[in-house]
BALOBA-1460 file (C-alpha; in Angstrom, 3 decimals):
// residues 205
<rec num="1" residu="m" x="-28.669" y="-15.109" z="1.069"/>
<rec num="2" residu="s" x="-30.110" y="-14.094" z="4.411"/>
<rec num="3" residu="d" x="-30.584" y="-10.448" z="5.504"/>
<rec num="4" residu="y" x="-30.510" y="-10.741" z="9.168"/>
<rec num="5" residu="a" x="-27.832" y="-8.029" z="9.417"/>
<rec num="6" residu="r" x="-30.057" y="-5.676" z="7.337"/>
<rec num="7" residu="t" x="-33.109" y="-6.503" z="9.480"/>
<rec num="8" residu="e" x="-31.362" y="-5.809" z="12.884"/>
<rec num="9" residu="r" x="-29.966" y="-2.573" z="11.480"/>
<rec num="10" residu="s" x="-33.357" y="-1.309" z="10.395"/>
<rec num="11" residu="l" x="-34.984" y="-2.346" z="13.712"/>
<rec num="12" residu="l" x="-32.186" y="-0.706" z="15.718"/>
<rec num="13" residu="a" x="-32.314" y="2.549" z="13.652"/>
<rec num="14" residu="g" x="-36.081" y="2.735" z="14.189"/>
<rec num="15" residu="l" x="-35.666" y="2.178" z="17.862"/>
<rec num="16" residu="l" x="-32.845" y="4.823" z="18.183"/>
<rec num="17" residu="l" x="-35.176" y="7.433" z="16.816"/>
<rec num="18" residu="e" x="-37.989" y="6.301" z="18.969"/>
<rec num="19" residu="v" x="-36.187" y="6.385" z="22.221"/>
<rec num="20" residu="g" x="-34.183" y="9.643" z="21.452"/>
<rec num="21" residu="p" x="-30.624" y="10.508" z="21.873"/>
<rec num="22" residu="d" x="-30.405" y="10.502" z="25.674"/>
<rec num="23" residu="a" x="-31.949" y="7.116" z="26.265"/>
<rec num="24" residu="p" x="-29.696" y="4.595" z="28.274"/>
<rec num="25" residu="t" x="-28.026" y="1.488" z="26.670"/>
<rec num="26" residu="l" x="-26.362" y="-1.472" z="28.154"/>
<rec num="27" residu="c" x="-23.081" y="-0.048" z="26.966"/>
<rec num="28" residu="a" x="-21.562" y="1.440" z="30.107"/>
<rec num="29" residu="g" x="-21.600" y="5.313" z="29.897"/>
<rec num="30" residu="w" x="-23.144" y="5.382" z="26.478"/>
<rec num="31" residu="t" x="-26.431" y="6.945" z="25.561"/>
<rec num="32" residu="a" x="-28.306" y="6.033" z="22.371"/>
<rec num="33" residu="r" x="-26.445" y="8.853" z="20.764"/>
<rec num="34" residu="d" x="-23.129" y="7.476" z="21.840"/>
<rec num="35" residu="l" x="-23.929" y="3.970" z="20.521"/>
<rec num="36" residu="a" x="-25.274" y="5.429" z="17.247"/>
<rec num="37" residu="a" x="-21.933" y="7.393" z="16.837"/>
<rec num="38" residu="h" x="-19.999" y="4.403" z="17.518"/>
<rec num="39" residu="l" x="-21.678" y="2.367" z="14.748"/>
<rec num="40" residu="v" x="-21.253" y="5.230" z="12.171"/>
<rec num="41" residu="v" x="-17.562" y="5.349" z="13.099"/>
<rec num="42" residu="r" x="-17.135" y="1.737" z="12.892"/>
<rec num="43" residu="e" x="-18.276" y="1.653" z="9.410"/>
<rec num="44" residu="r" x="-17.227" y="4.900" z="7.967"/>
<rec num="45" residu="r" x="-13.958" y="5.714" z="9.617"/>
<rec num="46" residu="p" x="-11.649" y="2.723" z="9.493"/>
<rec num="47" residu="d" x="-8.689" y="5.011" z="10.318"/>
<rec num="48" residu="a" x="-10.467" y="5.790" z="13.662"/>
<rec num="49" residu="m" x="-11.408" y="2.253" z="14.521"/>
<rec num="50" residu="v" x="-7.624" y="1.198" z="14.502"/>
<rec num="51" residu="g" x="-7.767" y="2.545" z="18.005"/>
<rec num="52" residu="a" x="-9.858" y="-0.435" z="19.110"/>
<rec num="53" residu="l" x="-6.911" y="-2.635" z="18.446"/>
<rec num="54" residu="v" x="-3.921" y="-0.348" z="19.041"/>
<rec num="55" residu="p" x="-4.373" y="1.242" z="22.538"/>
<rec num="56" residu="p" x="-2.075" y="4.394" z="21.804"/>
<rec num="57" residu="l" x="-4.588" y="5.279" z="19.172"/>
<rec num="58" residu="a" x="-7.672" y="5.049" z="21.274"/>
<rec num="59" residu="g" x="-7.774" y="8.751" z="21.836"/>
<rec num="60" residu="h" x="-8.036" y="9.439" z="18.141"/>
<rec num="61" residu="t" x="-10.946" y="6.944" z="18.031"/>
<rec num="62" residu="e" x="-12.766" y="8.573" z="20.940"/>
<rec num="63" residu="h" x="-12.300" y="12.017" z="19.418"/>
<rec num="64" residu="v" x="-13.816" y="10.874" z="16.172"/>
<rec num="65" residu="r" x="-16.745" y="9.248" z="17.933"/>
<rec num="66" residu="r" x="-17.511" y="12.366" z="20.013"/>
<rec num="67" residu="a" x="-17.402" y="14.653" z="16.972"/>
<rec num="68" residu="t" x="-19.805" y="12.172" z="15.181"/>
<rec num="69" residu="a" x="-22.030" y="12.167" z="18.326"/>
<rec num="70" residu="a" x="-22.197" y="15.915" z="18.143"/>
<rec num="71" residu="r" x="-23.885" y="15.976" z="14.783"/>
<rec num="72" residu="q" x="-27.702" y="16.117" z="14.443"/>
<rec num="73" residu="y" x="-29.056" y="12.924" z="15.957"/>
<rec num="74" residu="a" x="-31.401" y="12.285" z="13.041"/>
<rec num="75" residu="d" x="-28.425" y="12.528" z="10.639"/>
<rec num="76" residu="v" x="-26.278" y="10.061" z="12.817"/>
<rec num="77" residu="v" x="-29.084" y="7.559" z="12.759"/>
<rec num="78" residu="h" x="-29.579" y="8.077" z="9.160"/>
<rec num="79" residu="d" x="-26.163" y="7.003" z="8.596"/>
<rec num="80" residu="v" x="-26.631" y="3.871" z="10.873"/>
<rec num="81" residu="r" x="-29.549" y="3.020" z="8.773"/>
<rec num="82" residu="n" x="-27.706" y="3.460" z="5.361"/>
<rec num="83" residu="p" x="-24.289" y="2.186" z="5.579"/>
<rec num="84" residu="p" x="-21.774" y="2.981" z="2.736"/>
<rec num="85" residu="w" x="-21.344" y="0.372" z="0.051"/>
<rec num="86" residu="w" x="-17.607" y="0.641" z="0.151"/>
<rec num="87" residu="s" x="-17.043" y="-0.074" z="3.905"/>
<rec num="88" residu="p" x="-15.008" y="-3.089" z="4.761"/>
<rec num="89" residu="l" x="-17.787" y="-4.016" z="7.077"/>
<rec num="90" residu="s" x="-20.976" y="-3.154" z="5.270"/>
<rec num="91" residu="n" x="-20.241" y="-3.941" z="1.646"/>
<rec num="92" residu="p" x="-22.454" y="-6.698" z="0.172"/>
<rec num="93" residu="l" x="-19.759" y="-9.339" z="0.467"/>
<rec num="94" residu="t" x="-19.100" y="-8.810" z="4.387"/>
<rec num="95" residu="d" x="-22.286" y="-7.193" z="5.715"/>
<rec num="96" residu="e" x="-24.046" y="-10.452" z="6.814"/>
<rec num="97" residu="l" x="-20.874" y="-11.842" z="8.165"/>
<rec num="98" residu="a" x="-19.641" y="-8.726" z="10.001"/>
<rec num="99" residu="n" x="-23.111" y="-7.180" z="11.223"/>
<rec num="100" residu="t" x="-25.596" y="-9.872" z="11.980"/>
<rec num="101" residu="v" x="-24.369" y="-10.433" z="15.533"/>
<rec num="102" residu="e" x="-23.101" y="-6.907" z="15.917"/>
<rec num="103" residu="f" x="-26.331" y="-5.280" z="15.233"/>
<rec num="104" residu="f" x="-28.321" y="-7.882" z="17.084"/>
<rec num="105" residu="i" x="-26.288" y="-7.206" z="20.265"/>
<rec num="106" residu="h" x="-26.545" y="-3.380" z="19.864"/>
<rec num="107" residu="h" x="-30.246" y="-3.591" z="19.119"/>
<rec num="108" residu="e" x="-30.647" y="-5.567" z="22.358"/>
<rec num="109" residu="d" x="-28.354" y="-2.963" z="24.235"/>
<rec num="110" residu="v" x="-31.174" y="-0.445" z="23.515"/>
<rec num="111" residu="r" x="-34.201" y="-2.792" z="24.075"/>
<rec num="112" residu="r" x="-33.052" y="-4.229" z="27.331"/>
<rec num="113" residu="a" x="-31.961" y="-0.934" z="28.820"/>
<rec num="114" residu="r" x="-35.712" y="-0.190" z="28.822"/>
<rec num="115" residu="p" x="-38.250" y="-1.649" z="31.485"/>
<rec num="116" residu="d" x="-40.519" y="-4.611" z="30.651"/>
<rec num="117" residu="w" x="-38.459" y="-5.990" z="27.933"/>
<rec num="118" residu="e" x="-38.882" y="-9.577" z="26.829"/>
<rec num="119" residu="p" x="-36.690" y="-11.736" z="24.431"/>
<rec num="120" residu="r" x="-37.793" y="-11.660" z="20.790"/>
<rec num="121" residu="q" x="-38.669" y="-14.855" z="19.106"/>
<rec num="122" residu="l" x="-36.313" y="-15.182" z="16.401"/>
<rec num="123" residu="p" x="-36.660" y="-17.364" z="13.193"/>
<rec num="124" residu="h" x="-34.653" y="-20.626" z="13.319"/>
<rec num="125" residu="g" x="-32.377" y="-19.462" z="10.649"/>
<rec num="126" residu="h" x="-31.568" y="-16.120" z="12.493"/>
<rec num="127" residu="q" x="-30.815" y="-18.117" z="15.704"/>
<rec num="128" residu="a" x="-28.696" y="-20.381" z="13.616"/>
<rec num="129" residu="a" x="-26.671" y="-17.418" z="12.356"/>
<rec num="130" residu="l" x="-26.212" y="-16.161" z="15.964"/>
<rec num="131" residu="w" x="-24.975" y="-19.677" z="17.146"/>
<rec num="132" residu="r" x="-22.389" y="-19.614" z="14.555"/>
<rec num="133" residu="a" x="-21.109" y="-16.147" z="15.782"/>
<rec num="134" residu="a" x="-21.332" y="-17.366" z="19.400"/>
<rec num="135" residu="r" x="-19.254" y="-20.431" z="18.813"/>
<rec num="136" residu="f" x="-16.569" y="-18.125" z="17.331"/>
<rec num="137" residu="t" x="-16.549" y="-15.460" z="19.922"/>
<rec num="138" residu="g" x="-17.071" y="-17.680" z="22.724"/>
<rec num="139" residu="r" x="-14.052" y="-19.636" z="22.123"/>
<rec num="140" residu="l" x="-12.057" y="-16.448" z="22.273"/>
<rec num="141" residu="t" x="-13.576" y="-14.829" z="25.310"/>
<rec num="142" residu="l" x="-13.852" y="-17.998" z="27.612"/>
<rec num="143" residu="r" x="-10.260" y="-18.727" z="27.184"/>
<rec num="144" residu="r" x="-9.634" y="-15.862" z="29.519"/>
<rec num="145" residu="l" x="-11.200" y="-17.682" z="32.302"/>
<rec num="146" residu="r" x="-8.631" y="-20.352" z="32.390"/>
<rec num="147" residu="r" x="-11.118" y="-23.167" z="33.268"/>
<rec num="148" residu="p" x="-13.278" y="-25.403" z="31.280"/>
<rec num="149" residu="v" x="-16.643" y="-24.154" z="30.166"/>
<rec num="150" residu="r" x="-19.247" y="-25.908" z="28.110"/>
<rec num="151" residu="v" x="-21.818" y="-23.862" z="26.132"/>
<rec num="152" residu="q" x="-25.020" y="-25.625" z="25.061"/>
<rec num="153" residu="a" x="-27.720" y="-24.204" z="22.546"/>
<rec num="154" residu="p" x="-30.464" y="-27.125" z="22.675"/>
<rec num="155" residu="g" x="-31.385" y="-27.811" z="18.825"/>
<rec num="156" residu="f" x="-28.299" y="-26.144" z="17.609"/>
<rec num="157" residu="g" x="-25.257" y="-27.777" z="19.142"/>
<rec num="158" residu="e" x="-22.585" y="-27.326" z="21.904"/>
<rec num="159" residu="f" x="-18.978" y="-26.646" z="22.338"/>
<rec num="160" residu="q" x="-16.455" y="-26.717" z="25.191"/>
<rec num="161" residu="v" x="-13.488" y="-24.489" z="25.904"/>
<rec num="162" residu="g" x="-10.816" y="-25.933" z="28.012"/>
<rec num="163" residu="d" x="-10.159" y="-29.670" z="28.714"/>
<rec num="164" residu="g" x="-11.678" y="-31.848" z="31.282"/>
<rec num="165" residu="t" x="-14.881" y="-31.794" z="33.325"/>
<rec num="166" residu="p" x="-16.501" y="-28.222" z="32.748"/>
<rec num="167" residu="a" x="-16.527" y="-25.940" z="35.914"/>
<rec num="168" residu="t" x="-19.449" y="-24.185" z="34.311"/>
<rec num="169" residu="v" x="-22.210" y="-25.069" z="31.722"/>
<rec num="170" residu="l" x="-24.080" y="-22.282" z="29.933"/>
<rec num="171" residu="t" x="-27.305" y="-23.268" z="28.377"/>
<rec num="172" residu="g" x="-29.682" y="-20.958" z="26.403"/>
<rec num="173" residu="a" x="-30.967" y="-20.027" z="23.033"/>
<rec num="174" residu="p" x="-28.344" y="-18.865" z="20.563"/>
<rec num="175" residu="g" x="-29.332" y="-15.155" z="20.783"/>
<rec num="176" residu="e" x="-29.074" y="-15.199" z="24.534"/>
<rec num="177" residu="l" x="-25.847" y="-17.035" z="24.527"/>
<rec num="178" residu="a" x="-24.421" y="-14.402" z="22.019"/>
<rec num="179" residu="l" x="-25.388" y="-11.767" z="24.494"/>
<rec num="180" residu="f" x="-23.965" y="-13.461" z="27.329"/>
<rec num="181" residu="l" x="-20.683" y="-14.082" z="25.709"/>
<rec num="182" residu="a" x="-20.481" y="-10.512" z="24.583"/>
<rec num="183" residu="g" x="-20.433" y="-9.391" z="28.285"/>
<rec num="184" residu="r" x="-24.278" y="-8.876" z="28.635"/>
<rec num="185" residu="q" x="-24.511" y="-11.622" z="31.247"/>
<rec num="186" residu="q" x="-26.965" y="-9.684" z="33.643"/>
<rec num="187" residu="v" x="-29.526" y="-9.485" z="30.910"/>
<rec num="188" residu="a" x="-29.145" y="-12.626" z="28.953"/>
<rec num="189" residu="r" x="-31.651" y="-15.407" z="29.728"/>
<rec num="190" residu="v" x="-29.001" y="-18.119" z="30.146"/>
<rec num="191" residu="d" x="-28.958" y="-20.924" z="32.618"/>
<rec num="192" residu="v" x="-25.665" y="-21.320" z="34.548"/>
<rec num="193" residu="t" x="-24.786" y="-24.626" z="36.130"/>
<rec num="194" residu="g" x="-21.647" y="-24.926" z="38.313"/>
<rec num="195" residu="d" x="-19.497" y="-21.691" z="38.983"/>
<rec num="196" residu="e" x="-21.716" y="-18.881" z="38.947"/>
<rec num="197" residu="s" x="-18.814" y="-16.321" z="38.967"/>
<rec num="198" residu="i" x="-18.996" y="-16.233" z="35.090"/>
<rec num="199" residu="r" x="-22.065" y="-14.015" z="35.536"/>
<rec num="200" residu="t" x="-19.839" y="-11.222" z="36.519"/>
<rec num="201" residu="a" x="-16.628" y="-12.138" z="34.626"/>
<rec num="202" residu="r" x="-15.364" y="-9.838" z="31.923"/>
<rec num="203" residu="l" x="-16.248" y="-11.583" z="28.715"/>
<rec num="204" residu="s" x="-16.629" y="-8.602" z="26.252"/>
<rec num="205" residu="m" x="-13.869" y="-8.468" z="23.574"/>
């Protein structure tokens, strides 16, 4: 079994310590401390994460996240690096499925908020795993646009959302497409052919 989720988790935890709690991220309004707290709550407080799906409970989610962020930063990052075995998201059966793209995107949220970043050269297997995730999330997010969009990852495949001639064609490496389709259009190295308004559309879940 691959361990891309574990690799991204370890790299992200190391980077969080390197940049410090007040470093910016690509998550609007969140510092590195806020992002680390989000990841801890996501895995350790399923009661709080219900608020991400049920808007009336969002206040509870934010309260728990803020309380987590108020802890010692090194302790929060320690919990990011060492997830609980019992979590629905990080146990041995679900970790790779639930966290490969999650931790890749949040790793890049920290990396690409800094100057002079460059895309990483990822192994083919890692790119393939990100492509599988991009195909799934892309079909969900692109439906909001209500126009046909084709997504192409040379060497990995393509898919289209919507019928007819695509108004927009997205072309890039799987990791870059995963970032684009998760709402990080401004930093994703993706070629857009056709309707350029997709670069500013709301695509995040």
